[in-house]
C-alpha angles and dihedrals in degrees: 000000000000089000093047089054091060093063134063103197126064140151127251116209116206131176110238113185088338091306125111116249119186125194131182116231136172111236148167132219112239115185090335095311127113109238127184142159122243141166129236112302144067098340093048091046091052090053093046089052093045092237122184105243139178124234125192133192124180146161124212130194103193095181093058095032091234140116146113141253130201123193122197126190123195148123117288118222136177114246107224104142102052109071091166091065091053091050094046097048096086088195121157106189115224094216118082126244133053114323105179102134114098115213123192127194117195106202114231094170128033126185135159150149142218121225115209122183112254116245103239 
């Protein structure tokens, strides 16, 4: 989670009609939960339904062939009862359009790996 906290962009993976759909979002960690803003659509619907989703954050150094990746799995939910979280997010979504829905993912499973260039 320390690595996740160093980044601001990740990808949420949602099942849509039994097919994987992956969307980039900018996010913040709030008390160990992934929180992001989104508009009406697939991500909001997943949160309304309480879908189990994946979330991935990584960092890649192509020049040195190194990096890391962290995968989180948890239930998405819409944040409607915590106005302070919304005010404290200080998120400015990169995508255009209204992004007023607050989605929270509480990780139940965390896995990851570091990639270090082989010494050859």
